mmCIF file of the N, C-alpha and C atoms, coordinates in Angstrom:
data_MODEL
# 
_entry.id   MODEL 
# 
loop_
_atom_site.group_PDB 
_atom_site.id 
_atom_site.type_symbol 
_atom_site.label_atom_id 
_atom_site.label_alt_id 
_atom_site.label_comp_id 
_atom_site.label_asym_id 
_atom_site.label_entity_id 
_atom_site.label_seq_id 
_atom_site.pdbx_PDB_ins_code 
_atom_site.Cartn_x 
_atom_site.Cartn_y 
_atom_site.Cartn_z 
_atom_site.occupancy 
_atom_site.B_iso_or_equiv 
_atom_site.pdbx_formal_charge 
_atom_site.auth_seq_id 
_atom_site.auth_comp_id 
_atom_site.auth_asym_id 
_atom_site.auth_atom_id 
_atom_site.pdbx_PDB_model_num 
ATOM 1   N N  . MET A 1 1  ? -31.890 -55.828 -46.403 1.00 0.00 ? 1  MET A N  1 
ATOM 2   C CA . MET A 1 1  ? -32.617 -54.644 -46.080 1.00 0.00 ? 1  MET A CA 1 
ATOM 3   C C  . MET A 1 1  ? -34.085 -55.024 -45.929 1.00 0.00 ? 1  MET A C  1 
ATOM 4   N N  . ARG A 1 2  ? -34.740 -54.354 -44.985 1.00 0.00 ? 2  ARG A N  1 
ATOM 5   C CA . ARG A 1 2  ? -36.171 -54.562 -44.762 1.00 0.00 ? 2  ARG A CA 1 
ATOM 6   C C  . ARG A 1 2  ? -36.844 -53.194 -44.704 1.00 0.00 ? 2  ARG A C  1 
ATOM 7   N N  . GLN A 1 3  ? -38.058 -53.108 -45.207 1.00 0.00 ? 3  GLN A N  1 
ATOM 8   C CA . GLN A 1 3  ? -38.807 -51.861 -45.192 1.00 0.00 ? 3  GLN A CA 1 
ATOM 9   C C  . GLN A 1 3  ? -40.115 -52.065 -44.444 1.00 0.00 ? 3  GLN A C  1 
ATOM 10  N N  . GLU A 1 4  ? -40.473 -51.075 -43.636 1.00 0.00 ? 4  GLU A N  1 
ATOM 11  C CA . GLU A 1 4  ? -41.774 -51.054 -42.963 1.00 0.00 ? 4  GLU A CA 1 
ATOM 12  C C  . GLU A 1 4  ? -42.368 -49.664 -43.133 1.00 0.00 ? 4  GLU A C  1 
ATOM 13  N N  . ILE A 1 5  ? -43.682 -49.597 -43.298 1.00 0.00 ? 5  ILE A N  1 
ATOM 14  C CA . ILE A 1 5  ? -44.380 -48.313 -43.359 1.00 0.00 ? 5  ILE A CA 1 
ATOM 15  C C  . ILE A 1 5  ? -45.039 -48.091 -42.005 1.00 0.00 ? 5  ILE A C  1 
ATOM 16  N N  . GLN A 1 6  ? -44.717 -46.956 -41.376 1.00 0.00 ? 6  GLN A N  1 
ATOM 17  C CA . GLN A 1 6  ? -45.289 -46.614 -40.074 1.00 0.00 ? 6  GLN A CA 1 
ATOM 18  C C  . GLN A 1 6  ? -45.703 -45.150 -40.106 1.00 0.00 ? 6  GLN A C  1 
ATOM 19  N N  . GLU A 1 7  ? -46.975 -44.897 -39.891 1.00 0.00 ? 7  GLU A N  1 
ATOM 20  C CA . GLU A 1 7  ? -47.518 -43.540 -39.847 1.00 0.00 ? 7  GLU A CA 1 
ATOM 21  C C  . GLU A 1 7  ? -47.104 -42.716 -41.063 1.00 0.00 ? 7  GLU A C  1 
ATOM 22  N N  . GLY A 1 8  ? -47.150 -43.332 -42.243 1.00 0.00 ? 8  GLY A N  1 
ATOM 23  C CA . GLY A 1 8  ? -46.854 -42.618 -43.471 1.00 0.00 ? 8  GLY A CA 1 
ATOM 24  C C  . GLY A 1 8  ? -45.382 -42.487 -43.816 1.00 0.00 ? 8  GLY A C  1 
ATOM 25  N N  . TRP A 1 9  ? -44.503 -43.012 -42.976 1.00 0.00 ? 9  TRP A N  1 
ATOM 26  C CA . TRP A 1 9  ? -43.064 -42.958 -43.232 1.00 0.00 ? 9  TRP A CA 1 
ATOM 27  C C  . TRP A 1 9  ? -42.561 -44.351 -43.583 1.00 0.00 ? 9  TRP A C  1 
ATOM 28  N N  . ALA A 1 10 ? -41.652 -44.417 -44.544 1.00 0.00 ? 10 ALA A N  1 
ATOM 29  C CA . ALA A 1 10 ? -41.003 -45.688 -44.886 1.00 0.00 ? 10 ALA A CA 1 
ATOM 30  C C  . ALA A 1 10 ? -39.735 -45.814 -44.051 1.00 0.00 ? 10 ALA A C  1 
ATOM 31  N N  . HIS A 1 11 ? -39.634 -46.889 -43.300 1.00 0.00 ? 11 HIS A N  1 
ATOM 32  C CA . HIS A 1 11 ? -38.457 -47.167 -42.474 1.00 0.00 ? 11 HIS A CA 1 
ATOM 33  C C  . HIS A 1 11 ? -37.687 -48.310 -43.117 1.00 0.00 ? 11 HIS A C  1 
ATOM 34  N N  . PHE A 1 12 ? -36.389 -48.126 -43.271 1.00 0.00 ? 12 PHE A N  1 
ATOM 35  C CA . PHE A 1 12 ? -35.536 -49.157 -43.856 1.00 0.00 ? 12 PHE A CA 1 
ATOM 36  C C  . PHE A 1 12 ? -34.567 -49.653 -42.798 1.00 0.00 ? 12 PHE A C  1 
ATOM 37  N N  . PHE A 1 13 ? -34.436 -50.948 -42.695 1.00 0.00 ? 13 PHE A N  1 
ATOM 38  C CA . PHE A 1 13 ? -33.513 -51.578 -41.756 1.00 0.00 ? 13 PHE A CA 1 
ATOM 39  C C  . PHE A 1 13 ? -32.425 -52.253 -42.574 1.00 0.00 ? 13 PHE A C  1 
ATOM 40  N N  . LEU A 1 14 ? -31.196 -51.873 -42.324 1.00 0.00 ? 14 LEU A N  1 
ATOM 41  C CA . LEU A 1 14 ? -30.078 -52.313 -43.144 1.00 0.00 ? 14 LEU A CA 1 
ATOM 42  C C  . LEU A 1 14 ? -29.081 -53.090 -42.298 1.00 0.00 ? 14 LEU A C  1 
ATOM 43  N N  . VAL A 1 15 ? -28.619 -54.206 -42.830 1.00 0.00 ? 15 VAL A N  1 
ATOM 44  C CA . VAL A 1 15 ? -27.593 -55.014 -42.167 1.00 0.00 ? 15 VAL A CA 1 
ATOM 45  C C  . VAL A 1 15 ? -26.364 -55.019 -43.058 1.00 0.00 ? 15 VAL A C  1 
ATOM 46  N N  . THR A 1 16 ? -25.213 -54.748 -42.472 1.00 0.00 ? 16 THR A N  1 
ATOM 47  C CA . THR A 1 16 ? -23.954 -54.842 -43.209 1.00 0.00 ? 16 THR A CA 1 
ATOM 48  C C  . THR A 1 16 ? -23.030 -55.790 -42.466 1.00 0.00 ? 16 THR A C  1 
ATOM 49  N N  . TYR A 1 17 ? -22.098 -56.361 -43.187 1.00 0.00 ? 17 TYR A N  1 
ATOM 50  C CA . TYR A 1 17 ? -21.140 -57.298 -42.601 1.00 0.00 ? 17 TYR A CA 1 
ATOM 51  C C  . TYR A 1 17 ? -19.737 -56.728 -42.761 1.00 0.00 ? 17 TYR A C  1 
ATOM 52  N N  . TRP A 1 18 ? -18.987 -56.714 -41.662 1.00 0.00 ? 18 TRP A N  1 
ATOM 53  C CA . TRP A 1 18 ? -17.625 -56.190 -41.643 1.00 0.00 ? 18 TRP A CA 1 
ATOM 54  C C  . TRP A 1 18 ? -16.697 -57.288 -41.151 1.00 0.00 ? 18 TRP A C  1 
ATOM 55  N N  . ASP A 1 19 ? -15.464 -57.255 -41.600 1.00 0.00 ? 19 ASP A N  1 
ATOM 56  C CA . ASP A 1 19 ? -14.528 -58.310 -41.196 1.00 0.00 ? 19 ASP A CA 1 
ATOM 57  C C  . ASP A 1 19 ? -13.906 -58.070 -39.826 1.00 0.00 ? 19 ASP A C  1 
ATOM 58  N N  . SER A 1 20 ? -13.990 -56.832 -39.317 1.00 0.00 ? 20 SER A N  1 
ATOM 59  C CA . SER A 1 20 ? -13.413 -56.542 -37.999 1.00 0.00 ? 20 SER A CA 1 
ATOM 60  C C  . SER A 1 20 ? -13.929 -55.194 -37.495 1.00 0.00 ? 20 SER A C  1 
ATOM 61  N N  . TYR A 1 21 ? -13.765 -54.969 -36.192 1.00 0.00 ? 21 TYR A N  1 
ATOM 62  C CA . TYR A 1 21 ? -14.108 -53.666 -35.635 1.00 0.00 ? 21 TYR A CA 1 
ATOM 63  C C  . TYR A 1 21 ? -13.162 -52.596 -36.166 1.00 0.00 ? 21 TYR A C  1 
ATOM 64  N N  . ASP A 1 22 ? -11.920 -52.959 -36.465 1.00 0.00 ? 22 ASP A N  1 
ATOM 65  C CA . ASP A 1 22 ? -10.983 -51.997 -37.048 1.00 0.00 ? 22 ASP A CA 1 
ATOM 66  C C  . ASP A 1 22 ? -11.493 -51.477 -38.388 1.00 0.00 ? 22 ASP A C  1 
ATOM 67  N N  . SER A 1 23 ? -12.110 -52.339 -39.184 1.00 0.00 ? 23 SER A N  1 
ATOM 68  C CA . SER A 1 23 ? -12.686 -51.909 -40.464 1.00 0.00 ? 23 SER A CA 1 
ATOM 69  C C  . SER A 1 23 ? -13.847 -50.941 -40.244 1.00 0.00 ? 23 SER A C  1 
ATOM 70  N N  . ILE A 1 24 ? -14.658 -51.223 -39.241 1.00 0.00 ? 24 ILE A N  1 
ATOM 71  C CA . ILE A 1 24 ? -15.777 -50.325 -38.916 1.00 0.00 ? 24 ILE A CA 1 
ATOM 72  C C  . ILE A 1 24 ? -15.237 -48.972 -38.485 1.00 0.00 ? 24 ILE A C  1 
ATOM 73  N N  . LYS A 1 25 ? -14.228 -48.984 -37.615 1.00 0.00 ? 25 LYS A N  1 
ATOM 74  C CA . LYS A 1 25 ? -13.631 -47.730 -37.140 1.00 0.00 ? 25 LYS A CA 1 
ATOM 75  C C  . LYS A 1 25 ? -12.981 -46.948 -38.275 1.00 0.00 ? 25 LYS A C  1 
ATOM 76  N N  . ALA A 1 26 ? -12.389 -47.643 -39.244 1.00 0.00 ? 26 ALA A N  1 
ATOM 77  C CA . ALA A 1 26 ? -11.782 -46.957 -40.388 1.00 0.00 ? 26 ALA A CA 1 
ATOM 78  C C  . ALA A 1 26 ? -12.846 -46.206 -41.190 1.00 0.00 ? 26 ALA A C  1 
ATOM 79  N N  . PHE A 1 27 ? -14.056 -46.745 -41.243 1.00 0.00 ? 27 PHE A N  1 
ATOM 80  C CA . PHE A 1 27 ? -15.153 -46.096 -41.962 1.00 0.00 ? 27 PHE A CA 1 
ATOM 81  C C  . PHE A 1 27 ? -15.835 -45.030 -41.108 1.00 0.00 ? 27 PHE A C  1 
ATOM 82  N N  . ALA A 1 28 ? -16.178 -45.376 -39.863 1.00 0.00 ? 28 ALA A N  1 
ATOM 83  C CA . ALA A 1 28 ? -17.041 -44.528 -39.037 1.00 0.00 ? 28 ALA A CA 1 
ATOM 84  C C  . ALA A 1 28 ? -16.298 -43.679 -38.013 1.00 0.00 ? 28 ALA A C  1 
ATOM 85  N N  . GLY A 1 29 ? -15.032 -43.984 -37.767 1.00 0.00 ? 29 GLY A N  1 
ATOM 86  C CA . GLY A 1 29 ? -14.286 -43.259 -36.745 1.00 0.00 ? 29 GLY A CA 1 
ATOM 87  C C  . GLY A 1 29 ? -14.373 -43.958 -35.401 1.00 0.00 ? 29 GLY A C  1 
ATOM 88  N N  . ASP A 1 30 ? -13.701 -43.378 -34.414 1.00 0.00 ? 30 ASP A N  1 
ATOM 89  C CA . ASP A 1 30 ? -13.641 -44.004 -33.092 1.00 0.00 ? 30 ASP A CA 1 
ATOM 90  C C  . ASP A 1 30 ? -15.005 -44.115 -32.422 1.00 0.00 ? 30 ASP A C  1 
ATOM 91  N N  . ASN A 1 31 ? -15.912 -43.190 -32.719 1.00 0.00 ? 31 ASN A N  1 
ATOM 92  C CA . ASN A 1 31 ? -17.257 -43.223 -32.135 1.00 0.00 ? 31 ASN A CA 1 
ATOM 93  C C  . ASN A 1 31 ? -18.182 -43.984 -33.088 1.00 0.00 ? 31 ASN A C  1 
ATOM 94  N N  . TYR A 1 32 ? -17.872 -45.251 -33.321 1.00 0.00 ? 32 TYR A N  1 
ATOM 95  C CA . TYR A 1 32 ? -18.535 -46.042 -34.357 1.00 0.00 ? 32 TYR A CA 1 
ATOM 96  C C  . TYR A 1 32 ? -19.937 -46.515 -33.986 1.00 0.00 ? 32 TYR A C  1 
ATOM 97  N N  . SER A 1 33 ? -20.437 -46.151 -32.826 1.00 0.00 ? 33 SER A N  1 
ATOM 98  C CA . SER A 1 33 ? -21.826 -46.466 -32.471 1.00 0.00 ? 33 SER A CA 1 
ATOM 99  C C  . SER A 1 33 ? -22.782 -45.339 -32.856 1.00 0.00 ? 33 SER A C  1 
ATOM 100 N N  . ILE A 1 34 ? -22.231 -44.278 -33.440 1.00 0.00 ? 34 ILE A N  1 
ATOM 101 C CA . ILE A 1 34 ? -23.042 -43.171 -33.942 1.00 0.00 ? 34 ILE A CA 1 
ATOM 102 C C  . ILE A 1 34 ? -23.102 -43.295 -35.463 1.00 0.00 ? 34 ILE A C  1 
ATOM 103 N N  . ALA A 1 35 ? -24.285 -43.173 -36.022 1.00 0.00 ? 35 ALA A N  1 
ATOM 104 C CA . ALA A 1 35 ? -24.481 -43.362 -37.465 1.00 0.00 ? 35 ALA A CA 1 
ATOM 105 C C  . ALA A 1 35 ? -23.697 -42.337 -38.277 1.00 0.00 ? 35 ALA A C  1 
ATOM 106 N N  . VAL A 1 36 ? -23.154 -42.782 -39.387 1.00 0.00 ? 36 VAL A N  1 
ATOM 107 C CA . VAL A 1 36 ? -22.509 -41.891 -40.352 1.00 0.00 ? 36 VAL A CA 1 
ATOM 108 C C  . VAL A 1 36 ? -23.606 -41.325 -41.247 1.00 0.00 ? 36 VAL A C  1 
ATOM 109 N N  . THR A 1 37 ? -23.686 -40.018 -41.307 1.00 0.00 ? 37 THR A N  1 
ATOM 110 C CA . THR A 1 37 ? -24.673 -39.364 -42.165 1.00 0.00 ? 37 THR A CA 1 
ATOM 111 C C  . THR A 1 37 ? -23.942 -38.415 -43.114 1.00 0.00 ? 37 THR A C  1 
ATOM 112 N N  . TYR A 1 38 ? -24.667 -37.931 -44.098 1.00 0.00 ? 38 TYR A N  1 
ATOM 113 C CA . TYR A 1 38 ? -24.071 -37.081 -45.122 1.00 0.00 ? 38 TYR A CA 1 
ATOM 114 C C  . TYR A 1 38 ? -24.811 -35.756 -45.194 1.00 0.00 ? 38 TYR A C  1 
ATOM 115 N N  . GLN A 1 39 ? -24.104 -34.717 -45.603 1.00 0.00 ? 39 GLN A N  1 
ATOM 116 C CA . GLN A 1 39 ? -24.643 -33.364 -45.624 1.00 0.00 ? 39 GLN A CA 1 
ATOM 117 C C  . GLN A 1 39 ? -25.927 -33.259 -46.448 1.00 0.00 ? 39 GLN A C  1 
ATOM 118 N N  . ASP A 1 40 ? -26.020 -33.962 -47.564 1.00 0.00 ? 40 ASP A N  1 
ATOM 119 C CA . ASP A 1 40 ? -27.194 -33.857 -48.440 1.00 0.00 ? 40 ASP A CA 1 
ATOM 120 C C  . ASP A 1 40 ? -28.367 -34.733 -48.007 1.00 0.00 ? 40 ASP A C  1 
ATOM 121 N N  . ASP A 1 41 ? -28.255 -35.466 -46.920 1.00 0.00 ? 41 ASP A N  1 
ATOM 122 C CA . ASP A 1 41 ? -29.357 -36.328 -46.475 1.00 0.00 ? 41 ASP A CA 1 
ATOM 123 C C  . ASP A 1 41 ? -30.663 -35.550 -46.308 1.00 0.00 ? 41 ASP A C  1 
ATOM 124 N N  . GLU A 1 42 ? -30.586 -34.336 -45.764 1.00 0.00 ? 42 GLU A N  1 
ATOM 125 C CA . GLU A 1 42 ? -31.795 -33.541 -45.541 1.00 0.00 ? 42 GLU A CA 1 
ATOM 126 C C  . GLU A 1 42 ? -32.475 -33.163 -46.852 1.00 0.00 ? 42 GLU A C  1 
ATOM 127 N N  . VAL A 1 43 ? -31.705 -32.942 -47.910 1.00 0.00 ? 43 VAL A N  1 
ATOM 128 C CA . VAL A 1 43 ? -32.271 -32.591 -49.213 1.00 0.00 ? 43 VAL A CA 1 
ATOM 129 C C  . VAL A 1 43 ? -33.213 -33.692 -49.693 1.00 0.00 ? 43 VAL A C  1 
ATOM 130 N N  . PHE A 1 44 ? -32.867 -34.936 -49.390 1.00 0.00 ? 44 PHE A N  1 
ATOM 131 C CA . PHE A 1 44 ? -33.669 -36.087 -49.805 1.00 0.00 ? 44 PHE A CA 1 
ATOM 132 C C  . PHE A 1 44 ? -34.621 -36.557 -48.708 1.00 0.00 ? 44 PHE A C  1 
ATOM 133 N N  . GLU A 1 45 ? -34.790 -35.731 -47.667 1.00 0.00 ? 45 GLU A N  1 
ATOM 134 C CA . GLU A 1 45 ? -35.656 -36.023 -46.523 1.00 0.00 ? 45 GLU A CA 1 
ATOM 135 C C  . GLU A 1 45 ? -35.291 -37.346 -45.856 1.00 0.00 ? 45 GLU A C  1 
ATOM 136 N N  . LEU A 1 46 ? -33.988 -37.625 -45.780 1.00 0.00 ? 46 LEU A N  1 
ATOM 137 C CA . LEU A 1 46 ? -33.510 -38.830 -45.104 1.00 0.00 ? 46 LEU A CA 1 
ATOM 138 C C  . LEU A 1 46 ? -33.247 -38.505 -43.646 1.00 0.00 ? 46 LEU A C  1 
ATOM 139 N N  . LEU A 1 47 ? -33.919 -39.203 -42.775 1.00 0.00 ? 47 LEU A N  1 
ATOM 140 C CA . LEU A 1 47 ? -33.716 -39.056 -41.337 1.00 0.00 ? 47 LEU A CA 1 
ATOM 141 C C  . LEU A 1 47 ? -33.113 -40.348 -40.827 1.00 0.00 ? 47 LEU A C  1 
ATOM 142 N N  . SER A 1 48 ? -32.013 -40.241 -40.133 1.00 0.00 ? 48 SER A N  1 
ATOM 143 C CA . SER A 1 48 ? -31.314 -41.435 -39.679 1.00 0.00 ? 48 SER A CA 1 
ATOM 144 C C  . SER A 1 48 ? -31.437 -41.587 -38.174 1.00 0.00 ? 48 SER A C  1 
ATOM 145 N N  . ASP A 1 49 ? -31.623 -42.815 -37.736 1.00 0.00 ? 49 ASP A N  1 
ATOM 146 C CA . ASP A 1 49 ? -31.502 -43.099 -36.317 1.00 0.00 ? 49 ASP A CA 1 
ATOM 147 C C  . ASP A 1 49 ? -30.058 -42.782 -35.948 1.00 0.00 ? 49 ASP A C  1 
ATOM 148 N N  . PRO A 1 50 ? -29.821 -42.047 -34.879 1.00 0.00 ? 50 PRO A N  1 
ATOM 149 C CA . PRO A 1 50 ? -28.441 -41.653 -34.577 1.00 0.00 ? 50 PRO A CA 1 
ATOM 150 C C  . PRO A 1 50 ? -27.554 -42.790 -34.078 1.00 0.00 ? 50 PRO A C  1 
ATOM 151 N N  . PHE A 1 51 ? -28.132 -43.892 -33.669 1.00 0.00 ? 51 PHE A N  1 
ATOM 152 C CA . PHE A 1 51 ? -27.342 -44.969 -33.073 1.00 0.00 ? 51 PHE A CA 1 
ATOM 153 C C  . PHE A 1 51 ? -27.247 -46.177 -33.992 1.00 0.00 ? 51 PHE A C  1 
ATOM 154 N N  . VAL A 1 52 ? -26.111 -46.844 -33.934 1.00 0.00 ? 52 VAL A N  1 
ATOM 155 C CA . VAL A 1 52 ? -25.850 -48.055 -34.708 1.00 0.00 ? 52 VAL A CA 1 
ATOM 156 C C  . VAL A 1 52 ? -25.622 -49.187 -33.717 1.00 0.00 ? 52 VAL A C  1 
ATOM 157 N N  . PHE A 1 53 ? -26.160 -50.347 -34.004 1.00 0.00 ? 53 PHE A N  1 
ATOM 158 C CA . PHE A 1 53 ? -25.987 -51.505 -33.133 1.00 0.00 ? 53 PHE A CA 1 
ATOM 159 C C  . PHE A 1 53 ? -25.083 -52.516 -33.814 1.00 0.00 ? 53 PHE A C  1 
ATOM 160 N N  . HIS A 1 54 ? -24.082 -52.984 -33.090 1.00 0.00 ? 54 HIS A N  1 
ATOM 161 C CA . HIS A 1 54 ? -23.124 -53.949 -33.625 1.00 0.00 ? 54 HIS A CA 1 
ATOM 162 C C  . HIS A 1 54 ? -23.320 -55.287 -32.925 1.00 0.00 ? 54 HIS A C  1 
ATOM 163 N N  . HIS A 1 55 ? -23.276 -56.352 -33.698 1.00 0.00 ? 55 HIS A N  1 
ATOM 164 C CA . HIS A 1 55 ? -23.405 -57.702 -33.159 1.00 0.00 ? 55 HIS A CA 1 
ATOM 165 C C  . HIS A 1 55 ? -22.343 -58.574 -33.798 1.00 0.00 ? 55 HIS A C  1 
ATOM 166 N N  . GLU A 1 56 ? -21.727 -59.399 -33.005 1.00 0.00 ? 56 GLU A N  1 
ATOM 167 C CA . GLU A 1 56 ? -20.778 -60.365 -33.551 1.00 0.00 ? 56 GLU A CA 1 
ATOM 168 C C  . GLU A 1 56 ? -21.522 -61.651 -33.870 1.00 0.00 ? 56 GLU A C  1 
ATOM 169 N N  . VAL A 1 57 ? -21.238 -62.215 -35.033 1.00 0.00 ? 57 VAL A N  1 
ATOM 170 C CA . VAL A 1 57 ? -21.866 -63.470 -35.446 1.00 0.00 ? 57 VAL A CA 1 
ATOM 171 C C  . VAL A 1 57 ? -20.776 -64.484 -35.759 1.00 0.00 ? 57 VAL A C  1 
ATOM 172 N N  . SER A 1 58 ? -21.096 -65.741 -35.540 1.00 0.00 ? 58 SER A N  1 
ATOM 173 C CA . SER A 1 58 ? -20.111 -66.789 -35.798 1.00 0.00 ? 58 SER A CA 1 
ATOM 174 C C  . SER A 1 58 ? -20.250 -67.372 -37.197 1.00 0.00 ? 58 SER A C  1 
ATOM 175 N N  . GLN A 1 59 ? -21.405 -67.136 -37.834 1.00 0.00 ? 59 GLN A N  1 
ATOM 176 C CA . GLN A 1 59 ? -21.640 -67.715 -39.153 1.00 0.00 ? 59 GLN A CA 1 
ATOM 177 C C  . GLN A 1 59 ? -22.656 -66.872 -39.902 1.00 0.00 ? 59 GLN A C  1 
ATOM 178 N N  . VAL A 1 60 ? -22.447 -66.725 -41.200 1.00 0.00 ? 60 VAL A N  1 
ATOM 179 C CA . VAL A 1 60 ? -23.393 -66.025 -42.057 1.00 0.00 ? 60 VAL A CA 1 
ATOM 180 C C  . VAL A 1 60 ? -23.765 -66.966 -43.190 1.00 0.00 ? 60 VAL A C  1 
ATOM 181 N N  . ASN A 1 61 ? -25.049 -67.252 -43.311 1.00 0.00 ? 61 ASN A N  1 
ATOM 182 C CA . ASN A 1 61 ? -25.532 -68.134 -44.373 1.00 0.00 ? 61 ASN A CA 1 
ATOM 183 C C  . ASN A 1 61 ? -26.081 -67.300 -45.519 1.00 0.00 ? 61 ASN A C  1 
ATOM 184 N N  . PRO A 1 62 ? -25.726 -67.626 -46.751 1.00 0.00 ? 62 PRO A N  1 
ATOM 185 C CA . PRO A 1 62 ? -26.282 -66.886 -47.889 1.00 0.00 ? 62 PRO A CA 1 
ATOM 186 C C  . PRO A 1 62 ? -27.797 -67.059 -47.966 1.00 0.00 ? 62 PRO A C  1 
ATOM 187 N N  . ILE A 1 63 ? -28.445 -66.038 -48.452 1.00 0.00 ? 63 ILE A N  1 
ATOM 188 C CA . ILE A 1 63 ? -29.905 -66.084 -48.605 1.00 0.00 ? 63 ILE A CA 1 
ATOM 189 C C  . ILE A 1 63 ? -30.253 -66.800 -49.885 1.00 0.00 ? 63 ILE A C  1 
# 
């Protein structure tokens, strides 16, 4: 996760790793390029970018 402050707002960038697109679809549904949000997000003033970007990687190195 990475955080940036822009115009008084904290922006968080999150990377997750999935074993397959089927796993992503099981979590997010068939329209898996749209972000999954929750009903209470507004209570905590959480604003989500509506789009999710998926990338395939051949290797992941531990940090």
